[in-house]
N, CA, C and O of each residue as an XYZ file, in Angstrom:
752
protein
N     -94.313     -5.162     93.251
C     -93.239     -4.741     94.118
C     -92.918     -5.829     95.131
O     -92.365     -5.529     96.189
N     -93.232     -7.023     94.856
C     -93.049     -8.113     95.797
C     -91.583     -8.358     96.140
O     -91.300     -9.017     97.141
N     -90.647     -7.852     95.348
C     -89.230     -8.092     95.613
C     -88.630     -7.086     96.588
O     -87.473     -7.234     96.982
N     -89.387     -6.070     96.984
C     -88.878     -5.137     97.989
C     -89.038     -5.784     99.349
O     -90.133     -6.201     99.727
N     -87.943     -5.863    100.078
C     -87.979     -6.460    101.404
C     -87.906     -5.344    102.438
O     -87.065     -4.450    102.345
N     -88.788     -5.404    103.412
C     -88.840     -4.396    104.460
C     -88.007     -4.863    105.650
O     -88.109     -6.010    106.086
N     -87.215     -3.989    106.146
C     -86.406     -4.293    107.316
C     -87.087     -3.727    108.555
O     -87.877     -2.790    108.444
N     -86.799     -4.273    109.729
C     -87.367     -3.663    110.934
C     -86.811     -2.250    111.098
O     -85.760     -1.919    110.550
N     -87.515     -1.438    111.846
C     -87.074     -0.054    112.036
C     -85.817     -0.006    112.894
O     -85.779     -0.561    113.992
N     -84.807      0.654    112.389
C     -83.590      0.890    113.143
C     -83.496      2.379    113.427
O     -84.189      3.191    112.815
N     -82.633      2.719    114.360
C     -82.401      4.116    114.707
C     -80.921      4.408    114.525
O     -80.061      3.563    114.775
N     -80.650      5.638    114.078
C     -79.266      6.025    113.835
C     -79.151      7.539    113.969
O     -79.879      8.274    113.302
N     -78.262      8.005    114.805
C     -78.014      9.435    115.008
C     -79.299     10.210    115.278
O     -79.477     11.315    114.767
N     -80.188      9.641    116.073
C     -81.433     10.313    116.424
C     -82.544     10.194    115.383
O     -83.637     10.721    115.591
N     -82.287      9.520    114.282
C     -83.278      9.329    113.227
C     -83.826      7.908    113.280
O     -83.092      6.955    113.544
N     -85.103      7.784    113.030
C     -85.696      6.476    112.785
C     -85.518      6.206    111.296
O     -85.804      7.069    110.466
N     -85.051      5.025    110.965
C     -84.779      4.701    109.565
C     -85.921      3.882    108.968
O     -86.345      2.866    109.518
N     -86.397      4.358    107.833
C     -87.344      3.586    107.037
C     -86.483      2.916    105.969
O     -86.090      3.547    104.988
N     -86.197      1.640    106.170
C     -85.241      0.937    105.321
C     -85.969      0.062    104.308
O     -86.914     -0.653    104.642
N     -85.507      0.135    103.069
C     -86.095     -0.664    102.000
C     -84.953     -1.264    101.179
O     -84.016     -0.563    100.797
N     -85.042     -2.551    100.917
C     -84.061     -3.238    100.062
C     -84.607     -3.291     98.641
O     -85.763     -3.652     98.419
N     -83.772     -2.932     97.700
C     -84.153     -2.942     96.289
C     -83.097     -3.675     95.474
O     -81.907     -3.605     95.780
N     -83.532     -4.371     94.447
C     -82.578     -4.930     93.490
C     -82.250     -3.884     92.430
O     -81.123     -3.801     91.943
N     -83.257     -3.089     92.085
C     -83.091     -1.995     91.122
C     -83.895     -0.807     91.621
O     -84.924     -0.988     92.272
N     -83.448      0.388     91.331
C     -84.145      1.593     91.773
C     -85.547      1.678     91.171
O     -86.438      2.287     91.763
N     -85.747      1.075     90.007
C     -87.056      1.101     89.362
C     -88.132      0.445     90.226
O     -89.316      0.743     90.066
N     -87.738     -0.440     91.136
C     -88.707     -1.087     92.020
C     -89.412     -0.077     92.921
O     -90.539     -0.314     93.357
N     -88.761      1.034     93.198
C     -89.340      2.047     94.071
C     -90.471      2.809     93.390
O     -91.342      3.368     94.056
N     -90.453      2.828     92.066
C     -91.409      3.640     91.314
C     -92.439      2.780     90.604
O     -92.198      1.609     90.309
N     -93.577      3.374     90.339
C     -94.650      2.672     89.653
C     -94.224      2.322     88.240
O     -93.747      3.178     87.494
N     -94.395      1.074     87.879
C     -94.011      0.636     86.532
C     -95.015      1.133     85.487
O     -94.723      1.111     84.291
N     -96.186      1.576     85.926
C     -97.202      2.072     84.995
C     -97.004      3.540     84.637
O     -97.653      4.050     83.724
N     -96.117      4.215     85.347
C     -95.896      5.644     85.129
C     -94.649      5.841     84.263
O     -93.538      5.579     84.723
N     -94.814      6.300     83.016
C     -93.668      6.445     82.108
C     -92.896      7.753     82.294
O     -91.922      7.978     81.575
N     -93.282      8.608     83.212
C     -92.622      9.906     83.391
C     -91.184      9.719     83.881
O     -90.832      8.651     84.382
N     -90.345     10.765     83.734
C     -88.983     10.700     84.301
C     -89.050     10.525     85.821
O     -90.070     10.823     86.442
N     -87.948     10.036     86.417
C     -87.931      9.741     87.850
C     -88.427     10.891     88.715
O     -89.203     10.664     89.643
N     -88.002     12.112     88.437
C     -88.360     13.211     89.327
C     -89.859     13.497     89.336
O     -90.349     14.208     90.213
N     -90.590     12.946     88.362
C     -92.028     13.185     88.262
C     -92.844     11.911     88.445
O     -94.071     11.956     88.355
N     -92.205     10.795     88.697
C     -92.918      9.508     88.740
C     -93.601      9.278     90.078
O     -93.210      9.817     91.113
N     -94.639      8.455     90.009
C     -95.310      8.000     91.216
C     -94.494      6.883     91.848
O     -93.836      6.105     91.157
N     -94.548      6.819     93.160
C     -93.933      5.693     93.846
C     -94.803      4.464     93.646
O     -96.009      4.567     93.422
N     -94.181      3.314     93.729
C     -94.926      2.068     93.676
C     -95.912      2.076     94.852
O     -95.534      2.457     95.959
N     -97.159      1.668     94.635
C     -98.155      1.714     95.717
C     -97.722      0.975     96.986
O     -98.010      1.429     98.093
N     -97.036     -0.155     96.835
C     -96.578     -0.891     98.022
C     -95.487     -0.116     98.756
O     -95.458     -0.109     99.987
N     -94.600      0.530     98.024
C     -93.545      1.342     98.656
C     -94.165      2.526     99.374
O     -93.796      2.830    100.509
N     -95.106      3.197     98.719
C     -95.781      4.337     99.350
C     -96.478      3.892    100.634
O     -96.354      4.545    101.671
N     -97.203      2.792    100.564
C     -97.936      2.298    101.728
C     -96.973      1.977    102.875
O     -97.239      2.330    104.024
N     -95.873      1.318    102.571
C     -94.904      0.970    103.604
C     -94.324      2.224    104.260
O     -94.216      2.291    105.485
N     -93.957      3.199    103.461
C     -93.371      4.438    103.984
C     -94.390      5.195    104.831
O     -94.073      5.645    105.932
N     -95.599      5.335    104.325
C     -96.646      6.059    105.062
C     -96.960      5.355    106.378
O     -97.106      6.015    107.407
N     -97.066      4.035    106.364
C     -97.347      3.312    107.602
C     -96.182      3.398    108.588
O     -96.392      3.398    109.800
N     -94.984      3.470    108.080
C     -93.825      3.645    108.968
C     -93.911      4.978    109.689
O     -93.636      5.058    110.886
N     -94.287      6.019    108.974
C     -94.425      7.340    109.594
C     -95.551      7.315    110.626
O     -95.437      7.941    111.680
N     -96.635      6.599    110.331
C     -97.759      6.495    111.274
C     -97.364      5.759    112.553
O     -97.950      5.995    113.610
N     -96.375      4.872    112.465
C     -95.981      4.058    113.607
C     -95.258      4.839    114.703
O     -95.104      4.338    115.816
N     -94.820      6.043    114.405
C     -94.005      6.797    115.343
C     -94.576      8.191    115.573
O     -95.363      8.680    114.762
N     -94.186      8.836    116.675
C     -94.647     10.203    116.920
C     -94.250     11.128    115.768
O     -93.199     10.955    115.151
N     -95.098     12.099    115.494
C     -94.882     12.998    114.357
C     -93.574     13.774    114.467
O     -92.938     14.062    113.453
N     -93.174     14.109    115.669
C     -91.965     14.927    115.871
C     -90.669     14.134    115.702
O     -89.599     14.726    115.569
N     -90.753     12.808    115.705
C     -89.554     11.978    115.592
C     -88.910     12.165    114.217
O     -89.572     11.968    113.198
N     -87.624     12.545    114.172
C     -86.973     12.677    112.860
C     -86.784     11.314    112.204
O     -86.406     10.338    112.852
N     -87.055     11.273    110.906
C     -86.970     10.018    110.164
C     -86.236     10.255    108.858
O     -86.156     11.383    108.370
N     -85.701      9.181    108.298
C     -85.147      9.251    106.947
C     -85.338      7.904    106.274
O     -85.433      6.862    106.923
N     -85.390      7.961    104.968
C     -85.547      6.755    104.162
C     -84.167      6.309    103.722
O     -83.380      7.102    103.206
N     -83.877      5.026    103.931
C     -82.606      4.462    103.491
C     -82.921      3.345    102.491
O     -83.598      2.369    102.813
N     -82.413      3.518    101.278
C     -82.619      2.533    100.222
C     -81.341      1.719    100.065
O     -80.283      2.270     99.761
N     -81.438      0.416    100.271
C     -80.303     -0.483    100.110
C     -80.372     -1.103     98.722
O     -81.404     -1.645     98.327
N     -79.259     -1.019     97.976
C     -79.208     -1.545     96.605
C     -77.860     -2.203     96.351
O     -76.888     -1.930     97.055
N     -77.803     -3.064     95.349
C     -76.501     -3.644     94.980
C     -75.533     -2.534     94.546
O     -75.949     -1.484     94.057
N     -74.257     -2.789     94.734
C     -73.215     -1.800     94.394
C     -73.335     -1.305     92.954
O     -73.230     -0.103     92.709
N     -73.553     -2.205     92.001
C     -73.642     -1.817     90.588
C     -74.807     -0.854     90.355
O     -74.682      0.105     89.594
N     -75.918     -1.109     90.999
C     -77.096     -0.237     90.866
C     -76.837      1.096     91.568
O     -77.242      2.156     91.090
N     -76.171      1.021     92.683
C     -75.860      2.220     93.464
C     -74.957      3.173     92.676
O     -75.119      4.391     92.742
N     -74.017      2.613     91.942
C     -73.065      3.426     91.178
C     -73.731      4.214     90.059
O     -73.224      5.262     89.657
N     -74.851      3.729     89.555
C     -75.525      4.391     88.438
C     -76.751      5.194     88.868
O     -77.499      5.684     88.022
N     -76.957      5.331     90.165
C     -78.146      6.015     90.675
C     -77.761      7.346     91.286
O     -76.844      7.424     92.104
N     -78.462      8.389     90.888
C     -78.229      9.739     91.402
C     -79.100      9.953     92.634
O     -80.324     10.030     92.527
N     -78.467     10.050     93.811
C     -79.199     10.199     95.066
C     -80.049     11.471     95.073
O     -81.157     11.469     95.610
N     -79.545     12.551     94.483
C     -80.302     13.805     94.456
C     -81.573     13.647     93.636
O     -82.637     14.125     94.030
N     -81.462     12.983     92.509
C     -82.619     12.749     91.651
C     -83.667     11.895     92.368
O     -84.858     12.202     92.328
N     -83.225     10.836     93.016
C     -84.144      9.946     93.731
C     -84.754     10.668     94.923
O     -85.959     10.579     95.155
N     -83.933     11.378     95.673
C     -84.418     12.116     96.833
C     -85.470     13.151     96.428
O     -86.510     13.278     97.074
N     -85.187     13.882     95.358
C     -86.155     14.876     94.867
C     -87.438     14.208     94.376
O     -88.532     14.731     94.583
N     -87.303     13.062     93.731
C     -88.485     12.343     93.233
C     -89.377     11.913     94.396
O     -90.598     12.051     94.322
N     -88.782     11.397     95.459
C     -89.558     10.958     96.628
C     -90.246     12.154     97.270
O     -91.439     12.104     97.567
N     -89.492     13.229     97.485
C     -90.075     14.416     98.115
C     -91.147     15.050     97.230
O     -92.184     15.485     97.732
N     -90.906     15.108     95.911
C     -91.909     15.662     94.997
C     -93.188     14.837     95.026
O     -94.290     15.385     94.997
N     -93.036     13.518     95.084
C     -94.201     12.639     95.131
C     -95.060     12.942     96.361
O     -96.277     13.086     96.252
N     -94.419     13.039     97.533
C     -95.184     13.282     98.753
C     -95.717     14.715     98.822
O     -96.783     14.948     99.392
N     -94.996     15.663     98.254
C     -95.526     17.032     98.175
C     -96.774     17.056     97.294
O     -97.753     17.732     97.610
N     -96.733     16.311     96.185
C     -97.897     16.211     95.300
C     -99.060     15.535     96.025
O    -100.204     15.974     95.906
N     -98.775     14.471     96.776
C     -99.832     13.778     97.514
C    -100.483     14.710     98.535
O    -101.697     14.673     98.735
N     -99.665     15.547     99.180
C    -100.210     16.511    100.135
C    -101.149     17.478     99.416
O    -102.230     17.787     99.918
N    -100.743     17.949     98.258
C    -101.579     18.863     97.473
C    -102.905     18.200     97.098
O    -103.962     18.827     97.179
N    -102.845     16.945     96.691
C    -104.060     16.210     96.319
C    -104.991     16.072     97.524
O    -106.198     16.278     97.401
N    -104.441     15.727     98.679
C    -105.261     15.564     99.889
C    -105.862     16.904    100.299
O    -107.024     16.958    100.702
N    -105.092     17.982    100.205
C    -105.636     19.308    100.518
C    -106.805     19.654     99.599
O    -107.812     20.200    100.048
N    -106.669     19.337     98.320
C    -107.764     19.575     97.370
C    -108.973     18.704     97.698
O    -110.114     19.157     97.616
N    -108.716     17.450     98.071
C    -109.811     16.559     98.458
C    -110.536     17.095     99.696
O    -111.764     17.040     99.775
N    -109.772     17.610    100.657
C    -110.374     18.192    101.859
C    -111.200     19.424    101.501
O    -112.316     19.598    101.991
N    -110.648     20.264    100.656
C    -111.372     21.463    100.218
C    -112.682     21.073     99.521
O    -113.722     21.684     99.766
N    -112.629     20.068     98.662
C    -113.824     19.586     97.972
C    -114.842     19.022     98.962
O    -116.039     19.281     98.846
N    -114.358     18.247     99.937
C    -115.242     17.684    100.951
C    -115.956     18.787    101.729
O    -117.174     18.740    101.901
N    -115.197     19.778    102.198
C    -115.796     20.855    102.987
C    -116.747     21.704    102.154
O    -117.794     22.130    102.641
N    -116.387     21.947    100.910
C    -117.282     22.700    100.017
C    -118.590     21.927     99.820
O    -119.679     22.495     99.907
N    -118.464     20.640     99.557
C    -119.651     19.797     99.425
C    -120.442     19.741    100.719
O    -121.671     19.671    100.703
N    -119.735     19.771    101.839
C    -120.397     19.784    103.150
C    -121.248     21.025    103.335
O    -122.371     20.946    103.834
N    -120.712     22.184    102.931
C    -121.490     23.424    103.049
C    -122.704     23.404    102.131
O    -123.788     23.839    102.520
N    -122.525     22.902    100.916
C    -123.665     22.808     99.994
C    -124.716     21.850    100.570
O    -125.910     22.152    100.557
N    -124.267     20.701    101.073
C    -125.188     19.742    101.687
C    -125.889     20.351    102.893
O    -127.074     20.108    103.120
N    -125.158     21.138    103.658
C    -125.728     21.772    104.849
C    -126.851     22.730    104.465
O    -127.919     22.716    105.076
N    -126.611     23.558    103.456
C    -127.634     24.518    103.022
C    -128.870     23.775    102.509
O    -129.996     24.114    102.871
N    -128.657     22.773    101.674
C    -129.784     21.992    101.140
C    -130.553     21.316    102.283
O    -131.782     21.363    102.325
N    -129.821     20.693    103.200
C    -130.467     19.992    104.313
C    -131.201     20.967    105.228
O    -132.276     20.650    105.737
N    -130.630     22.145    105.439
C    -131.274     23.150    106.290
C    -132.580     23.632    105.657
O    -133.592     23.780    106.342
N    -132.548     23.873    104.357
C    -133.769     24.280    103.652
C    -134.807     23.153    103.741
O    -135.989     23.411    103.971
N    -134.370     21.926    103.561
C    -135.281     20.791    103.649
C    -135.856     20.667    105.064
O    -137.053     20.433    105.232
N    -135.006     20.823    106.072
C    -135.471     20.761    107.463
C    -136.509     21.845    107.740
O    -137.544     21.576    108.350
N    -136.234     23.062    107.294
C    -137.193     24.147    107.507
C    -138.508     23.864    106.788
O    -139.585     24.145    107.313
N    -138.412     23.308    105.589
C    -139.624     22.939    104.841
C    -140.424     21.877    105.594
O    -141.649     21.955    105.682
N    -139.718     20.890    106.132
C    -140.397     19.838    106.895
C    -141.067     20.417    108.142
O    -142.182     20.025    108.485
N    -140.394     21.345    108.817
C    -140.977     21.955    110.015
C    -142.186     22.814    109.666
O    -143.166     22.827    110.411
N    -142.133     23.528    108.549
C    -143.290     24.324    108.120
C    -144.457     23.416    107.732
O    -145.601     23.689    108.097
N    -144.178     22.344    106.998
C    -145.224     21.384    106.649
C    -145.829     20.759    107.906
O    -147.034     20.518    107.982
N    -144.978     20.509    108.870
C    -145.433     19.938    110.148
C    -146.440     20.864    110.828
O    -147.467     20.414    111.336
N    -146.133     22.167    110.830
C    -147.068     23.130    111.422
C    -148.388     23.159    110.653
O    -149.462     23.266    111.244
N    -148.290     23.064    109.322
C    -149.511     23.048    108.514
C    -150.348     21.810    108.825
O    -151.569     21.899    108.949
N    -149.693     20.656    108.952
C    -150.407     19.417    109.258
C    -151.080     19.526    110.624
O    -152.216     19.084    110.793
N    -150.378     20.119    111.608
C    -150.950     20.289    112.946
C    -152.224     21.139    112.922
O    -153.183     20.861    113.642
N    -152.215     22.193    112.070
C    -153.369     23.100    112.004
C    -154.533     22.502    111.213
O    -155.695     22.751    111.534
N    -154.226     21.719    110.186
C    -155.268     21.240    109.283
C    -155.835     19.865    109.638
O    -156.982     19.571    109.303
N    -155.057     19.025    110.306
C    -155.494     17.651    110.545
C    -155.351     17.289    112.015
O    -154.634     17.934    112.781
N    -156.050     16.251    112.366
C    -155.918     15.710    113.718
C    -156.024     14.193    113.632
O    -156.376     13.639    112.591
N    -155.726     13.558    114.701
C    -155.814     12.099    114.736
C    -154.469     11.428    114.542
O    -153.422     12.072    114.487
N    -154.538     10.114    114.440
C    -153.337      9.288    114.343
C    -152.523      9.609    113.097
O    -151.296      9.691    113.154
N    -153.211      9.792    111.969
C    -152.480     10.077    110.728
C    -151.732     11.404    110.810
O    -150.641     11.531    110.253
N    -152.296     12.385    111.488
C    -151.627     13.673    111.654
C    -150.380     13.515    112.515
O    -149.342     14.112    112.233
N    -150.491     12.701    113.574
C    -149.334     12.455    114.448
C    -148.233     11.732    113.667
O    -147.060     12.086    113.782
N    -148.599     10.736    112.886
C    -147.622      9.992    112.076
C    -146.966     10.926    111.065
O    -145.747     10.893    110.897
N    -147.746     11.745    110.402
C    -147.204     12.693    109.418
C    -146.273     13.694    110.095
O    -145.197     13.991    109.576
N    -146.677     14.208    111.239
C    -145.837     15.172    111.972
C    -144.502     14.560    112.371
O    -143.444     15.151    112.152
N    -144.561     13.377    112.954
C    -143.327     12.720    113.382
C    -142.458     12.345    112.180
O    -141.236     12.484    112.224
N    -143.092     11.873    111.115
C    -142.354     11.522    109.901
C    -141.641     12.722    109.304
O    -140.487     12.615    108.889
N    -142.315     13.864    109.257
C    -141.698     15.094    108.723
C    -140.529     15.539    109.599
O    -139.489     15.957    109.091
N    -140.702     15.447    110.902
C    -139.623     15.840    111.820
C    -138.406     14.930    111.633
O    -137.274     15.406    111.545
N    -138.645     13.632    111.573
C    -137.549     12.671    111.396
C    -136.860     12.885    110.049
O    -135.631     12.912    109.977
N    -137.647     13.036    108.985
C    -137.056     13.256    107.653
C    -136.182     14.509    107.634
O    -135.095     14.504    107.056
N    -136.652     15.569    108.260
C    -135.882     16.811    108.287
C    -134.540     16.640    108.982
O    -133.516     17.123    108.499
N    -134.551     15.947    110.124
C    -133.296     15.762    110.848
C    -132.393     14.725    110.182
O    -131.169     14.840    110.249
N    -132.975     13.726    109.546
C    -132.159     12.752    108.812
C    -131.422     13.448    107.672
O    -130.279     13.103    107.370
N    -132.068     14.424    107.039
C    -131.412     15.180    105.962
C    -130.181     15.923    106.477
O    -129.253     16.185    105.712
N    -130.164     16.262    107.756
C    -129.018     16.986    108.341
C    -127.868     16.043    108.696
O    -126.768     16.501    109.005
N    -128.109     14.731    108.653
C    -127.097     13.772    109.093
C    -125.786     13.920    108.325
O    -124.728     14.021    108.946
N    -125.826     13.935    107.004
C    -124.596     13.956    106.196
C    -123.750     15.205    106.440
O    -122.558     15.068    106.715
N    -124.307     16.419    106.354
C    -123.443     17.577    106.614
C    -122.894     17.606    108.041
O    -121.757     18.021    108.262
N    -123.693     17.172    108.996
C    -123.195     17.128    110.378
C    -122.044     16.134    110.487
O    -121.041     16.414    111.142
N    -122.185     14.984    109.851
C    -121.123     13.974    109.865
C    -119.833     14.520    109.231
O    -118.738     14.296    109.746
N    -119.976     15.227    108.125
C    -118.800     15.810    107.458
C    -118.070     16.752    108.404
O    -116.854     16.646    108.565
N    -118.796     17.672    109.031
C    -118.157     18.693    109.857
C    -117.687     18.192    111.215
O    -116.791     18.784    111.818
N    -118.279     17.112    111.701
C    -117.826     16.574    112.987
C    -116.725     15.531    112.857
O    -115.805     15.494    113.673
N    -116.815     14.674    111.827
C    -115.927     13.521    111.789
C    -115.135     13.313    110.507
O    -113.964     12.941    110.576
N    -115.718     13.534    109.365
C    -115.130     13.063    108.108
C    -113.848     13.787    107.720
O    -113.034     13.229    106.985
N    -113.648     15.001    108.188
C    -112.462     15.760    107.790
C    -111.219     15.387    108.589
O    -110.107     15.680    108.148
N    -111.366     14.759    109.737
C    -110.207     14.427    110.572
C    -109.182     13.523    109.893
O    -107.988     13.800    110.005
N    -109.575     12.467    109.202
C    -108.561     11.627    108.543
C    -107.740     12.396    107.500
O    -106.567     12.087    107.289
N    -108.337     13.378    106.861
C    -107.602     14.197    105.894
C    -106.468     14.944    106.598
O    -105.359     15.034    106.072
N    -106.744     15.472    107.771
C    -105.723     16.217    108.523
C    -104.565     15.293    108.886
O    -103.404     15.693    108.800
N    -104.867     14.069    109.289
C    -103.805     13.104    109.607
C    -102.935     12.803    108.403
O    -101.710     12.762    108.514
N    -103.565     12.589    107.237
C    -102.785     12.310    106.024
C    -101.977     13.529    105.598
O    -100.848     13.388    105.130
N    -102.536     14.712    105.752
C    -101.801     15.938    105.407
C    -100.555     16.054    106.272
O     -99.487     16.411    105.773
N    -100.677     15.759    107.554
C     -99.513     15.824    108.456
C     -98.435     14.823    108.039
O     -97.245     15.138    108.055
N     -98.861     13.621    107.669
C     -97.901     12.591    107.241
C     -97.196     13.021    105.962
O     -95.969     12.962    105.881
N     -97.959     13.454    104.962
C     -97.354     13.867    103.694
C     -96.504     15.123    103.867
O     -95.511     15.306    103.163
N     -96.891     15.983    104.798
C     -96.090     17.168    105.068
C     -94.718     16.773    105.615
O     -93.704     17.378    105.264
N     -94.694     15.770    106.465
C     -93.416     15.278    106.991
C     -92.600     14.615    105.887
O     -91.389     14.815    105.798
N     -93.266     13.825    105.046
C     -92.564     13.080    104.008
C     -92.076     13.961    102.864
O     -91.137     13.585    102.163
N     -92.683     15.112    102.661
C     -92.244     15.968    101.554
C     -90.869     16.589    101.839
O     -90.234     17.135    100.937
N     -90.419     16.505    103.079
C     -89.111     17.049    103.459
C     -88.143     15.980    103.960
O     -87.071     16.310    104.468
N     -88.502     14.716    103.826
C     -87.692     13.630    104.394
C     -86.375     13.449    103.636
O     -86.312     13.647    102.422
N     -85.350     13.079    104.352
C     -84.063     12.777    103.729
C     -84.092     11.364    103.165
O     -84.706     10.459    103.731
N     -83.410     11.201    102.036
C     -83.311      9.882    101.414
C     -81.829      9.569    101.227
O     -81.074     10.377    100.687
N     -81.431      8.398    101.677
C     -80.047      7.952    101.512
C     -80.023      6.664    100.707
O     -80.945      5.852    100.779
N     -78.961      6.492     99.945
C     -78.731      5.249     99.229
C     -77.523      4.571     99.866
O     -76.499      5.205    100.123
N     -77.659      3.283    100.113
C     -76.566      2.529    100.735
C     -76.420      1.187    100.032
O     -77.383      0.665     99.470
N     -75.210      0.629    100.065
C     -75.015     -0.688     99.450
C     -75.676     -1.786    100.274
O     -75.750     -1.704    101.500
N     -76.151     -2.808     99.584
C     -76.682     -3.982    100.265
C     -75.550     -4.630    101.037
O     -74.407     -4.668    100.581
N     -75.882     -5.132    102.196
C     -74.841     -5.781    103.019
C     -74.900     -7.258    102.897
O     -74.102     -7.961    103.517
């Protein structure tokens, strides 16, 4: 997608414009995806540019995508088809991210249960070591069991405190993009 040129962000009628110059509409879509336009993936560079443009501005700011193309290409391109393809792509991406979040949280709960059982086992073993042994080796074993038990809790705690936040940010971006307006304009 090296031939797509990005323009600086302009504003028009209260909208921030995500402007992309194309020689052909096919540049907007992945060349590896043989599906019809309404079902095709966007080119990874185009997707990245659009997503980063949305990240650059407040979520509430209205935005639209403006595709600049040569007149001949513009005459043969159906704006409704392209607009639906872009919105369908981002709606699909939102669905994928929601599923990824659901999988992460489900895995987090499974990890939490396993880690909790392991922690309880370590604490019970620790009590047994305290009752049965004494000396330096008992202290080392006790501390080692305590540390191992809490280290096992690290991953589920990390998931529930931090790891899910980036998913929410991407969901918000894709939610905005699934309803974005797309305009086609002639190259100037």
